[in-house]
C-alpha positions as CSV (number, residue, x, y, z in Angstrom):
1,X,-14.1,45.8,-4.0
2,X,-12.3,49.2,-5.5
3,X,-14.9,50.4,-8.5
4,X,-12.2,53.0,-9.6
5,X,-9.5,49.8,-10.4
6,X,-9.6,48.8,-13.9
7,X,-9.8,45.0,-14.9
8,X,-7.3,44.5,-17.6
9,X,-7.8,41.2,-19.7
10,X,-4.8,39.7,-21.0
11,X,-4.9,38.2,-24.1
12,X,-2.4,35.4,-25.5
13,X,-1.1,35.0,-28.8
14,X,-1.1,31.6,-30.8
15,X,2.7,31.4,-30.4
16,X,2.2,31.7,-26.5
17,X,-0.4,29.5,-26.3
18,X,1.5,26.7,-28.5
19,X,4.7,27.2,-26.0
20,X,2.2,26.4,-23.3
21,X,0.8,23.6,-24.9
22,X,4.4,22.1,-25.5
23,X,5.4,22.8,-21.8
24,X,2.2,21.1,-20.6
25,X,3.0,17.8,-23.2
26,X,6.4,18.0,-22.2
27,X,5.4,17.7,-18.5
28,X,2.9,15.0,-19.2
29,X,5.5,12.9,-21.0
30,X,7.8,12.9,-17.7
31,X,5.0,12.1,-15.7
32,X,4.1,9.1,-17.4
33,X,7.6,8.0,-17.5
34,X,7.8,8.3,-13.9
35,X,4.8,6.3,-13.4
36,X,5.9,3.8,-16.0
37,X,9.6,3.5,-14.1
38,X,7.4,2.9,-10.6
39,X,5.1,0.9,-12.4
40,X,7.7,-1.6,-13.7
41,X,10.1,-1.4,-10.5
42,X,7.2,-2.2,-8.1
43,X,5.6,-5.0,-10.2
44,X,5.3,-8.2,-8.4
45,X,6.3,-10.0,-11.5
46,X,9.8,-7.6,-12.5
47,X,11.3,-8.3,-9.0
48,X,14.6,-10.3,-8.6
49,X,14.7,-13.1,-5.9
50,X,16.5,-10.8,-3.6
51,X,14.0,-8.3,-3.8
52,X,11.1,-10.9,-3.2
53,X,13.3,-12.0,0.0
54,X,13.4,-8.2,1.3
55,X,10.0,-7.4,0.4
56,X,8.5,-10.7,2.2
57,X,10.7,-10.6,5.1
58,X,9.7,-6.7,5.5
59,X,6.1,-7.4,5.1
60,X,6.3,-10.4,7.4
61,X,7.6,-8.0,10.6
62,X,5.3,-5.6,10.1
63,X,2.3,-8.0,9.6
64,X,3.5,-9.5,13.3
65,X,4.1,-6.4,14.9
66,X,0.5,-5.2,14.3
67,X,-0.7,-8.6,14.7
68,X,0.8,-8.2,18.2
69,X,-0.8,-4.7,18.5
70,X,-4.3,-5.8,17.2
71,X,-4.3,-8.8,19.8
72,X,-3.4,-6.7,22.6
73,X,-5.7,-3.9,22.0
74,X,-8.3,-2.5,24.5
75,X,-11.6,-2.9,23.4
76,X,-15.0,-1.7,25.0
77,X,-18.2,-3.2,24.2
78,X,-21.5,-2.4,25.5
79,X,-23.0,-4.5,28.2
80,X,-24.9,-6.1,26.0
81,X,-21.9,-7.3,23.7
82,X,-20.5,-8.6,27.1
83,X,-22.4,-11.8,26.8
84,X,-21.8,-12.1,22.9
85,X,-18.4,-13.9,23.3
86,X,-17.6,-14.3,19.9
87,X,-18.1,-10.5,19.3
88,X,-14.2,-10.1,20.3
89,X,-12.6,-12.8,18.3
90,X,-14.9,-11.1,15.4
91,X,-12.9,-7.8,15.9
92,X,-10.0,-9.4,16.3
93,X,-10.1,-11.4,13.1
94,X,-11.5,-8.3,11.5
95,X,-8.6,-6.2,12.1
96,X,-6.1,-8.5,11.0
97,X,-7.8,-9.1,7.9
98,X,-7.3,-5.3,8.1
99,X,-3.7,-5.6,8.5
100,X,-3.1,-8.3,6.1
101,X,-4.9,-6.2,3.3
102,X,-2.8,-3.9,3.3
103,X,-0.7,-3.0,0.2
104,X,1.1,-6.2,-1.1
105,X,1.2,-8.1,2.4
106,X,-1.0,-10.6,2.0
107,X,1.0,-12.0,-1.3
108,X,4.7,-11.6,0.6
109,X,2.9,-13.2,4.1
110,X,1.8,-16.2,1.6
111,X,4.8,-16.7,0.4
112,X,6.3,-16.8,4.2
113,X,4.1,-19.2,5.0
114,X,4.8,-21.8,2.0
115,X,8.8,-21.1,2.4
116,X,8.1,-21.8,6.0
117,X,6.0,-25.1,5.0
118,X,8.7,-26.3,3.1
119,X,11.5,-25.3,5.6
120,X,9.6,-27.5,8.2
121,X,8.8,-30.3,5.8
122,X,12.7,-30.5,5.0
123,X,13.7,-30.1,9.2
124,X,11.2,-33.4,8.9
125,X,12.9,-34.9,6.7
126,X,16.4,-34.8,8.0
127,X,15.4,-36.4,11.3
């Protein structure tokens, strides 16, 4: 640290403070508008049927892809845990729950299952 260096303290005026405060308030208002628009776009109750089906199909595809990864993932257990046959299945189902609980997947995957049940019931009634 140089002792010969002088430290300068810059004082601001009330006008500069007001100007900075206005900038901060404008940025805060812009940020609030962006957050509100994002919430409106992603709100489950404010989407159209086409968006619902698109999100449902995307969520279902992602869930099935990750289910395949979870099921075929190599798991290593301690020697004592090899005799506990339920431990493997417990780990698989807990990983499946983690996959389903990401974002809004549980809602959209549930809609897919309901849609599939209605479709199968309709096909059964036809024959």
